[in-house]
C-alpha positions in Angstrom: -26.0 75.9 -171.4 -24.1 73.2 -173.3 -24.8 69.5 -172.7 -22.6 66.7 -171.3 -24.6 65.2 -168.4 -26.9 62.3 -168.9 -30.3 61.2 -167.7 -31.4 57.9 -166.3 -32.4 55.9 -169.3 -33.2 52.5 -167.8 -36.7 52.5 -169.2 -39.6 50.9 -167.4 -42.8 50.3 -169.3 -46.2 49.4 -167.9 -45.5 45.8 -168.9 -42.0 45.7 -167.2 -42.2 43.6 -164.0 -40.8 45.3 -160.9 -37.9 43.5 -159.3 -37.0 43.6 -155.6 -34.1 46.0 -154.9 -34.3 47.4 -158.4 -33.9 51.1 -159.0 -37.0 53.2 -158.5 -39.4 53.0 -161.4 -39.5 55.8 -164.0 -37.2 57.2 -166.6 -35.9 60.7 -167.1 -35.1 61.2 -170.8 -38.3 63.4 -171.1 -37.0 66.0 -168.6 -33.4 65.2 -167.5 -32.0 68.8 -167.5 -35.3 70.2 -166.2 -35.1 67.9 -163.2 -31.5 68.9 -162.6 -32.5 72.5 -162.7 -35.1 71.9 -160.0 -32.6 70.3 -157.7 -30.0 73.0 -158.2 -32.6 75.8 -157.8 -33.9 74.2 -154.5 -30.3 74.0 -153.2 -29.7 77.7 -154.1 -27.0 76.6 -156.5 -28.5 77.3 -159.9 -25.4 79.1 -161.0 -23.5 75.8 -160.9 -25.9 73.9 -163.1 -24.1 74.8 -166.4 -20.8 73.6 -165.1 -22.3 70.3 -163.8 -24.3 69.7 -167.0 -21.9 70.7 -169.6 -18.3 71.4 -168.6 -17.1 69.4 -165.7 -17.7 65.9 -167.2 -16.0 66.9 -170.5 -13.0 68.4 -168.7 -12.7 65.3 -166.4 -12.7 62.9 -169.4 -10.5 65.3 -171.5 -13.2 65.6 -174.1 -14.1 68.8 -176.0 -16.8 70.9 -174.5 -20.0 70.8 -176.5 -20.5 73.9 -178.6 -24.3 73.7 -178.8 -26.5 75.1 -176.1 -30.0 74.9 -174.6 -32.0 77.5 -172.7 -34.1 76.7 -169.7 -37.0 78.9 -168.4 -38.7 78.8 -165.1 -42.1 77.7 -166.5 -44.1 75.0 -164.8 -45.4 72.1 -166.9 -47.1 68.7 -166.1 -45.3 65.5 -166.7 -47.5 63.1 -168.6 -48.7 59.9 -166.9 -47.3 57.8 -169.7 -45.3 58.3 -172.9 -45.8 56.1 -176.1 -42.9 53.8 -176.7 -43.6 51.6 -179.7 -46.3 49.2 -178.8 -45.9 49.9 -175.1 -46.1 52.9 -172.7 -43.3 54.4 -170.7 -43.8 55.6 -167.1 -41.8 58.8 -166.8 -40.2 59.8 -163.5 -42.6 62.2 -161.6 -45.5 61.1 -163.8 -48.5 63.4 -163.3 -46.4 65.9 -161.2 -45.4 69.5 -162.1 -41.8 70.3 -163.1 -40.8 74.0 -162.5 -38.3 74.3 -165.4 -38.6 73.6 -169.1 -36.5 73.9 -172.3 -37.2 77.2 -174.0 
């Protein structure tokens, strides 16, 4: 699969105050495509993930399609509770939970 899609990168650290009406806490750079794979698999639409993640956005914006690729495997792994980020700690989306897909 080639990449075009993006992950939510509005990072929230343990020290970041929560604001009312703000987006849910957590960031996804640690597992963006893996989380997309879970959603597409649950919807029975895994065959559409590659187009969503790599081709449709590039075509819409008339950009060249990325020539590099990644491979996902259905292999459960646990999301860490925190990720080091300089002197602080990031709280990843689904911290402590299991994600069914991972990059091979």
